[in-house]
FILUM-911180 format. One line per 2 residues: number of its first residue (from 1); their letters; for each residue x, y, z of N, C-alpha, C, O, CB. Coordinates in steps of 0.1 Angstrom, whole numbers, plus 5000, padded with zeros to 4 digits. Glycine has a CB too. Layout:
# residues N
NUM	A	X Y Z X Y Z X Y Z X Y Z X Y Z  ...
//
This chain:
# residues 192
1	MS	5016 5171 5208 5023 5165 5197 5028 5151 5200 5027 5142 5192 5034 5174 5193  5033 5149 5212 5039 5136 5216 5027 5126 5217 5030 5114 5215 5046 5137 5230
3	KY	5015 5130 5221 5004 5121 5222 5001 5116 5208 4998 5105 5206 4991 5129 5228  5001 5126 5198 4998 5122 5184 5009 5112 5179 5006 5102 5172 4998 5135 5175
5	LE	5021 5115 5182 5032 5106 5178 5031 5092 5184 5033 5082 5178 5046 5112 5181  5027 5092 5197 5025 5079 5204 5013 5071 5198 5015 5059 5196 5022 5081 5218
7	KN	5002 5077 5195 4991 5071 5189 4994 5065 5175 4988 5055 5171 4980 5081 5189  5003 5071 5168 5006 5067 5154 5019 5059 5153 5024 5056 5142 5007 5078 5146
9	KP	5025 5055 5164 5037 5048 5164 5037 5036 5155 5046 5033 5148 5041 5044 5179  5026 5028 5156 5026 5016 5146 5027 5020 5132 5033 5013 5124 5013 5008 5148
11	VY	5021 5031 5128 5021 5035 5114 5035 5040 5110 5039 5038 5099 5010 5047 5112  5042 5047 5119 5056 5051 5116 5064 5038 5114 5072 5038 5105 5062 5060 5129
13	YI	5062 5028 5122 5070 5016 5121 5067 5009 5107 5075 5004 5101 5067 5006 5132  5054 5010 5103 5050 5005 5090 5057 5012 5079 5062 5005 5070 5035 5006 5088
15	CV	5058 5025 5080 5064 5033 5070 5079 5030 5069 5085 5028 5058 5062 5049 5073  5085 5028 5080 5100 5025 5081 5102 5011 5075 5112 5009 5067 5105 5026 5095
17	LY	5094 5002 5079 5096 4988 5074 5094 4987 5059 5102 4981 5052 5086 4978 5081  5084 4993 5054 5081 4993 5040 5093 5000 5032 5097 4995 5022 5067 5000 5037
19	TL	5097 5011 5037 5107 5019 5030 5120 5011 5030 5126 5011 5019 5109 5033 5036  5124 5006 5041 5137 4998 5042 5136 4986 5033 5145 4983 5026 5140 4994 5056
21	NA	5125 4978 5033 5123 4967 5025 5124 4970 5010 5131 4964 5003 5109 4960 5028  5117 4981 5006 5117 4985 4992 5131 4989 4988 5136 4985 4977 5108 4997 4991
23	LI	5138 4996 4997 5152 5000 4993 5161 4988 4991 5169 4988 4982 5158 5009 5004  5160 4978 5001 5168 4966 5000 5165 4959 4987 5174 4954 4980 5166 4957 5013
25	VV	5152 4957 4984 5148 4949 4973 5153 4956 4960 5160 4949 4951 5133 4947 4972  5151 4968 4958 5154 4975 4946 5168 4977 4944 5174 4975 4933 5146 4988 4945
27	LS	5175 4983 4954 5189 4986 4953 5197 4973 4951 5207 4973 4944 5194 4994 4966  5193 4962 4958 5200 4949 4956 5199 4944 4942 5208 4938 4936 5196 4939 4966
29	AW	5187 4946 4936 5185 4942 4922 5193 4950 4913 5200 4944 4904 5170 4944 4919  5194 4963 4915 5202 4972 4907 5217 4968 4908 5225 4969 4899 5199 4987 4910
31	AV	5221 4965 4921 5235 4962 4923 5240 4950 4915 5252 4949 4911 5237 4959 4938  5231 4940 4912 5235 4929 4904 5230 4930 4890 5229 4920 4883 5230 4916 4911
33	NI	5226 4942 4886 5223 4946 4872 5210 4939 4868 5208 4935 4856 5235 4941 4863  5200 4938 4877 5187 4934 4873 5178 4947 4872 5174 4953 4881 5181 4925 4884
35	NR	5174 4950 4860 5166 4961 4856 5172 4974 4863 5164 4982 4868 5151 4959 4861  5185 4976 4861 5192 4987 4868 5185 5000 4864 5183 5003 4852 5207 4987 4864
37	FG	5182 5008 4874 5176 5021 4874 5163 5021 4866 5159 5031 4861 5186 5030 4867  5156 5009 4866 5144 5008 4859 5132 5012 4868 5131 5007 4879 5142 4994 4854
39	LD	5124 5020 4863 5112 5025 4871 5100 5019 4864 5088 5023 4868 5112 5040 4871  5102 5009 4855 5090 5004 4847 5085 4991 4853 5077 4984 4847 5094 5001 4833
41	MT	5089 4988 4866 5084 4976 4873 5078 4981 4887 5083 4990 4893 5096 4966 4875  5068 4974 4890 5061 4976 4903 5071 4971 4914 5080 4963 4911 5047 4970 4904
43	IS	5068 4975 4926 5076 4970 4938 5073 4955 4939 5082 4947 4942 5072 4977 4951  5061 4951 4936 5057 4936 4936 5066 4928 4926 5070 4917 4930 5042 4934 4934
45	RY	5068 4933 4914 5076 4926 4905 5091 4926 4909 5097 4916 4906 5075 4933 4892  5096 4937 4915 5109 4936 4920 5110 4926 4931 5120 4918 4931 5113 4950 4925
47	IG	5101 4926 4940 5101 4916 4951 5101 4902 4945 5108 4893 4949 5089 4917 4961  5093 4899 4935 5091 4886 4929 5102 4881 4921 5101 4870 4915 5078 4885 4921
49	LR	5113 4889 4919 5124 4885 4910 5132 4874 4916 5138 4866 4909 5132 4897 4906  5134 4874 4929 5143 4865 4936 5136 4858 4948 5129 4865 4955 5156 4872 4939
51	PW	5139 4846 4951 5133 4839 4962 5135 4846 4975 5127 4847 4984 5138 4824 4963  5148 4851 4978 5151 4856 4991 5143 4869 4993 5140 4872 5004 5166 4859 4992
53	TV	5141 4877 4982 5133 4889 4985 5119 4886 4987 5112 4894 4994 5134 4899 4973  5113 4875 4981 5100 4871 4984 5098 4867 4998 5089 4871 5005 5095 4860 4975
55	FM	5108 4859 5003 5108 4854 5017 5109 4866 5027 5102 4867 5036 5119 4844 5020  5118 4876 5024 5120 4887 5032 5107 4895 5033 5103 4900 5044 5131 4896 5027
57	YV	5100 4897 5021 5088 4906 5021 5077 4898 5028 5068 4905 5034 5085 4909 5007  5076 4885 5028 5065 4879 5035 5067 4882 5050 5057 4884 5057 5065 4864 5033
59	IV	5079 4882 5056 5081 4885 5069 5078 4899 5072 5071 4902 5082 5096 4882 5073  5084 4908 5064 5081 4922 5066 5066 4926 5065 5061 4933 5073 5089 4930 5056
61	SG	5060 4920 5055 5046 4923 5053 5038 4918 5065 5028 4924 5069 5041 4916 5040  5041 4906 5070 5034 4901 5082 5035 4910 5093 5025 4913 5100 5040 4887 5087
63	GM	5047 4916 5095 5049 4926 5106 5041 4939 5104 5035 4944 5113 5064 4929 5108  5042 4944 5091 5034 4956 5088 5019 4954 5090 5012 4962 5095 5037 4960 5074
65	SA	5014 4942 5086 5000 4939 5087 4996 4938 5101 4985 4942 5105 4997 4926 5079  5004 4931 5110 5001 4930 5124 5000 4944 5130 4991 4947 5138 5011 4922 5132
67	LA	5010 4953 5127 5009 4967 5132 4997 4974 5128 4991 4982 5135 5022 4974 5128  4994 4973 5115 4982 4980 5109 4969 4975 5116 4961 4983 5119 4981 4978 5094
69	FI	4968 4962 5118 4956 4956 5125 4955 4962 5139 4944 4966 5143 4957 4942 5126  4966 4962 5146 4966 4968 5160 4962 4982 5159 4953 4987 5167 4980 4967 5166
71	HI	4967 4990 5150 4964 5004 5149 4950 5007 5146 4943 5014 5153 4973 5011 5138  4944 5000 5135 4930 5003 5131 4921 4997 5141 4910 5004 5144 4927 4996 5118
73	NK	4923 4986 5148 4914 4981 5157 4913 4988 5170 4904 4985 5179 4917 4966 5159  4923 4997 5173 4922 5006 5185 4913 5018 5182 4909 5024 5192 4936 5011 5189
75	IK	4910 5021 5170 4903 5033 5166 4888 5029 5166 4884 5019 5160 4907 5038 5153  4880 5038 5173 4865 5036 5173 4860 5042 5159 4861 5054 5157 4858 5043 5186
77	MN	4854 5033 5151 4849 5037 5138 4837 5027 5134 4835 5017 5140 4860 5038 5127  4830 5031 5124 4820 5023 5118 4826 5009 5115 4837 5008 5110 4814 5030 5106
79	II	4818 4999 5118 4823 4985 5116 4825 4982 5102 4834 4974 5098 4812 4976 5122  4817 4988 5093 4819 4985 5078 4832 4992 5074 4840 4985 5067 4807 4991 5070
81	KK	4835 5004 5078 4847 5011 5074 4859 5003 5080 4869 5001 5073 4847 5025 5079  4858 4998 5092 4869 4991 5098 4871 4977 5090 4882 4972 5089 4866 4988 5113
83	SF	4860 4972 5085 4861 4960 5077 4869 4962 5064 4877 4954 5060 4848 4954 5074  4866 4973 5058 4874 4977 5046 4889 4979 5049 4897 4974 5041 4868 4989 5039
85	YN	4891 4985 5060 4905 4987 5064 4912 4973 5066 4923 4971 5062 4907 4995 5076  4905 4965 5074 4910 4952 5077 4912 4943 5064 4922 4935 5063 4901 4945 5087
87	LA	4903 4944 5055 4904 4937 5042 4916 4942 5034 4923 4935 5028 4891 4938 5034  4918 4956 5034 4930 4961 5027 4943 4956 5033 4952 4953 5026 4929 4977 5028
89	IS	4943 4956 5047 4955 4952 5054 4958 4937 5051 4969 4932 5049 4954 4954 5069  4947 4929 5050 4949 4915 5047 4954 4913 5032 4963 4905 5030 4934 4907 5048
91	CV	4949 4922 5024 4954 4921 5010 4969 4924 5008 4976 4918 5000 4946 4931 5001  4974 4933 5017 4988 4936 5017 4996 4923 5020 5006 4920 5013 4991 4947 5028
93	FL	4992 4916 5031 4998 4904 5034 4997 4893 5024 5007 4886 5020 4993 4899 5047  4985 4892 5018 4983 4881 5008 4990 4884 4995 4993 4875 4988 4967 4880 5006
95	CS	4992 4897 4992 5000 4900 4980 5015 4895 4982 5021 4891 4972 5000 4915 4978  5019 4894 4994 5033 4889 4997 5033 4874 4997 5043 4868 4992 5038 4895 5011
97	VF	5023 4868 5001 5022 4853 5001 5021 4848 4986 5027 4837 4983 5010 4848 5009  5015 4855 4977 5014 4851 4964 5023 4861 4955 5018 4871 4951 4999 4851 4959
99	PS	5035 4858 4953 5045 4867 4947 5041 4870 4932 5035 4861 4925 5059 4861 4947  5045 4882 4928 5042 4886 4914 5054 4882 4905 5062 4890 4901 5039 4901 4913
101	NR	5054 4869 4900 5063 4864 4891 5057 4854 4883 5056 4842 4887 5076 4859 4898  5052 4857 4871 5044 4848 4863 5053 4836 4857 5048 4826 4853 5037 4854 4851
103	DW	5067 4838 4858 5075 4827 4853 5076 4816 4863 5079 4805 4860 5090 4832 4850  5074 4819 4876 5075 4809 4886 5062 4802 4887 5062 4789 4887 5078 4816 4900
105	NL	5051 4809 4888 5038 4803 4889 5027 4813 4885 5024 4823 4892 5036 4798 4904  5021 4809 4874 5011 4818 4867 4998 4820 4877 4993 4831 4878 5006 4812 4853
107	LF	4995 4809 4884 4983 4810 4893 4986 4820 4904 4978 4828 4907 4980 4796 4899  4998 4819 4911 5002 4828 4921 5002 4842 4916 4997 4852 4923 5015 4825 4927
109	YN	5007 4844 4904 5008 4857 4898 4994 4863 4896 4991 4875 4900 5015 4857 4884  4984 4855 4892 4971 4860 4890 4963 4862 4903 4955 4872 4904 4963 4849 4881
111	IH	4966 4854 4913 4961 4856 4926 4966 4869 4932 4959 4877 4938 4964 4845 4935  4979 4872 4930 4985 4884 4934 4978 4896 4928 4975 4906 4935 5000 4884 4930
113	KV	4975 4896 4916 4968 4907 4909 4954 4909 4915 4950 4920 4917 4967 4904 4893  4947 4898 4918 4934 4900 4924 4935 4907 4938 4927 4916 4940 4927 4886 4926
115	FS	4945 4903 4946 4946 4909 4959 4951 4924 4958 4948 4932 4966 4955 4902 4967  4960 4926 4948 4964 4940 4946 4953 4949 4942 4952 4960 4946 4976 4942 4936
117	YM	4944 4944 4933 4933 4952 4929 4923 4954 4940 4916 4965 4941 4926 4946 4917  4921 4943 4948 4912 4945 4960 4918 4955 4970 4911 4963 4975 4910 4931 4967
119	LM	4931 4955 4971 4937 4965 4981 4934 4979 4975 4930 4987 4983 4953 4962 4982  4937 4981 4963 4934 4994 4957 4920 4998 4959 4917 5010 4962 4938 4994 4942
121	SC	4911 4989 4956 4896 4992 4957 4892 4996 4972 4885 5005 4974 4888 4981 4953  4898 4988 4981 4895 4991 4996 4900 5004 5000 4894 5011 5008 4900 4980 5005
123	VI	4912 5008 4995 4918 5021 4999 4909 5032 4993 4907 5042 5000 4933 5022 4994  4905 5031 4981 4896 5041 4975 4883 5042 4983 4879 5053 4985 4893 5037 4960
125	IT	4877 5031 4987 4865 5031 4994 4867 5039 5008 4859 5047 5011 4860 5017 4996  4878 5035 5015 4880 5042 5028 4883 5057 5026 4879 5065 5034 4891 5036 5035
127	LI	4889 5060 5015 4892 5075 5012 4879 5082 5009 4877 5093 5014 4901 5076 5000  4870 5076 5002 4857 5082 4999 4849 5084 5012 4843 5094 5015 4849 5073 4989
129	WM	4850 5073 5021 4843 5074 5034 4849 5085 5042 4841 5092 5049 4845 5061 5041  4862 5087 5042 4869 5097 5049 4864 5111 5044 4863 5120 5051 4884 5096 5048
131	LI	4862 5112 5031 4857 5125 5025 4843 5128 5029 4840 5139 5033 4858 5124 5010  4834 5118 5029 4820 5120 5033 4819 5122 5048 4810 5130 5052 4812 5108 5028
133	KP	4826 5115 5056 4825 5116 5071 4838 5119 5077 4844 5111 5084 4818 5104 5076  4844 5131 5074 4857 5134 5080 4856 5137 5095 4845 5142 5099 4863 5146 5073
135	VN	4866 5134 5102 4867 5137 5116 4871 5152 5118 4868 5159 5128 4876 5128 5124  4879 5156 5109 4884 5170 5110 4888 5175 5095 4887 5168 5085 4897 5171 5119
137	RL	4892 5188 5095 4895 5194 5082 4907 5187 5075 4907 5186 5063 4899 5208 5084  4917 5183 5083 4928 5176 5077 4924 5164 5069 4928 5161 5058 4937 5172 5089
139	QR	4915 5156 5075 4910 5144 5068 4903 5148 5055 4904 5141 5045 4900 5136 5076  4895 5159 5055 4887 5163 5043 4897 5167 5032 4896 5162 5021 4877 5174 5046
141	IF	4907 5175 5035 4917 5180 5025 4925 5168 5020 4926 5166 5008 4927 5190 5032  4929 5159 5029 4937 5147 5025 4929 5139 5016 4934 5135 5005 4942 5139 5038
143	SV	4917 5136 5020 4909 5126 5012 4906 5132 4998 4906 5124 4988 4896 5123 5019  4903 5145 4997 4901 5151 4983 4914 5149 4975 4913 5144 4964 4898 5167 4985
145	AA	4925 5153 4980 4938 5151 4972 4941 5136 4969 4944 5133 4958 4950 5157 4981  4939 5127 4979 4941 5113 4976 4932 5107 4967 4935 5098 4959 4941 5106 4990
147	IL	4919 5111 4967 4909 5106 4958 4912 5111 4943 4912 5103 4934 4895 5111 4961  4916 5124 4942 4920 5128 4929 4932 5120 4924 4932 5116 4912 4924 5144 4929
149	YA	4942 5117 4932 4953 5109 4927 4948 5095 4924 4952 5089 4914 4964 5109 4938  4940 5089 4932 4935 5075 4929 4927 5075 4916 4928 5065 4908 4926 5070 4941
151	VF	4919 5085 4913 4911 5086 4901 4921 5086 4889 4920 5079 4879 4901 5098 4901  4931 5095 4890 4941 5096 4880 4948 5083 4878 4949 5079 4866 4952 5107 4885
153	FV	4952 5076 4889 4959 5063 4888 4950 5053 4881 4955 5046 4872 4963 5058 4902  4938 5052 4885 4929 5042 4879 4926 5045 4864 4927 5036 4856 4915 5041 4887
155	IV	4924 5057 4861 4922 5061 4846 4934 5058 4838 4933 5051 4828 4919 5076 4845  4946 5062 4843 4958 5060 4835 4962 5045 4834 4967 5041 4824 4969 5068 4840
157	FF	4960 5038 4845 4964 5024 4846 4955 5015 4838 4959 5006 4831 4965 5019 4861  4942 5017 4840 4932 5008 4834 4926 5012 4821 4922 5004 4812 4922 5005 4844
159	IT	4925 5025 4819 4917 5030 4807 4926 5035 4796 4926 5030 4785 4908 5040 4811  4934 5046 4799 4942 5052 4789 4955 5045 4786 4961 5045 4775 4945 5066 4791
161	KT	4960 5038 4796 4972 5030 4796 4984 5038 4789 4990 5033 4780 4970 5017 4787  4986 5050 4795 4996 5059 4790 5010 5053 4791 5014 5049 4802 4995 5073 4797
163	EY	5018 5054 4780 5031 5047 4780 5040 5054 4791 5047 5046 4798 5037 5049 4766  5040 5067 4792 5049 5073 4802 5046 5068 4816 5055 5066 4824 5047 5088 4801
165	FF	5033 5066 4819 5029 5061 4833 5036 5048 4835 5042 5045 4846 5013 5059 4833  5034 5038 4825 5040 5025 4827 5055 5025 4827 5061 5015 4833 5035 5016 4817
167	RT	5061 5034 4821 5076 5035 4821 5081 5040 4835 5092 5038 4839 5081 5045 4810  5072 5046 4843 5076 5051 4856 5065 5046 4867 5063 5052 4877 5076 5067 4856
169	IF	5060 5034 4865 5050 5028 4874 5055 5027 4888 5047 5028 4897 5046 5014 4869  5068 5024 4889 5074 5023 4902 5070 5035 4911 5066 5034 4923 5090 5021 4901
171	IW	5072 5047 4906 5070 5059 4913 5055 5061 4916 5051 5064 4928 5075 5071 4905  5047 5059 4906 5032 5061 4908 5026 5051 4918 5018 5055 4927 5024 5060 4894
173	EN	5031 5038 4917 5026 5028 4926 5030 5031 4941 5022 5030 4950 5030 5015 4922  5043 5035 4942 5047 5038 4956 5040 5050 4962 5038 5051 4974 5063 5041 4956
175	AF	5037 5060 4953 5029 5072 4958 5016 5067 4964 5011 5072 4974 5027 5082 4947  5010 5057 4957 4997 5052 4962 4999 5045 4975 4991 5046 4984 4991 5042 4951
177	IY	5010 5037 4976 5012 5030 4988 5014 5040 5000 5009 5038 5011 5025 5021 4986  5022 5050 4998 5025 5060 5008 5012 5068 5012 5011 5072 5023 5036 5069 5004
179	LF	5003 5070 5002 4990 5076 5005 4982 5068 5015 4976 5073 5024 4982 5078 4992  4983 5054 5012 4975 5045 5022 4982 5046 5036 4974 5046 5046 4975 5030 5017
181	IA	4995 5046 5037 5001 5048 5050 4998 5061 5056 4995 5061 5068 5016 5047 5049  4997 5072 5049 4993 5085 5054 4979 5085 5058 4975 5090 5069 4995 5096 5043
183	EL	4970 5078 5051 4956 5077 5055 4955 5070 5068 4947 5074 5076 4948 5069 5044  4963 5059 5070 4962 5052 5083 4967 5061 5095 4962 5061 5106 4972 5039 5083
185	MI	4976 5070 5091 4982 5079 5101 4971 5089 5106 4971 5092 5118 4994 5087 5096  4963 5094 5096 4954 5105 5100 4940 5100 5104 4931 5107 5108 4952 5116 5089
187	EK	4938 5086 5103 4926 5080 5108 4925 5081 5123 4934 5077 5130 4925 5066 5103  4914 5085 5128 4912 5086 5142 4898 5085 5146 4889 5087 5138 4918 5097 5148
189	SR	4895 5084 5159 4881 5083 5164 4875 5097 5164 4882 5107 5165 4881 5077 5178  4862 5098 5164 4855 5110 5165 4857 5116 5180 4857 5128 5182 4840 5109 5161
191	EK	4857 5106 5189 4859 5110 5203 4873 5115 5205 4882 5111 5199 4856 5098 5213  4874 5125 5214 4888 5131 5217 4895 5122 5227 4906 5125 5231 4887 5145 5222
//
């Protein structure tokens, strides 16, 4: 068990960094009565509300991305799959560089959307890859559940545009983010 924890230490740090950053951003917005108790905004929109939260997230995202690159590049895997992971990790950082606030800069807002959709696409591709070529049973079970969630997310977000989903998008989006973190945690080499 300690070997497992040691191998996944960067991912645990990523999880802690993301969670602390999200809590600071959202709770500080609520404390000053910005969209108080609102679950109808994505974490990116909360981050993009104020310059200091954008600056903080660029730093945190840089740290998370560096840890994720270190973690993924230590694992022996197909170069194409590794490329999709590295592209997803790059998109995480680039989403922070281009904040999601159309009132500040519409071009940055649109670039942010492109990187967030690329991130989602890369995560779905790596999940499908994990389903097709799992290293163990845990990966197969996880990938099935995560793909079902991703399909639900894509259908509701892009096709049906269900009102309830968008009123609680903060929860749904964060579930997707934590699925990606969990995927990074269970990714490993075929070799023991």
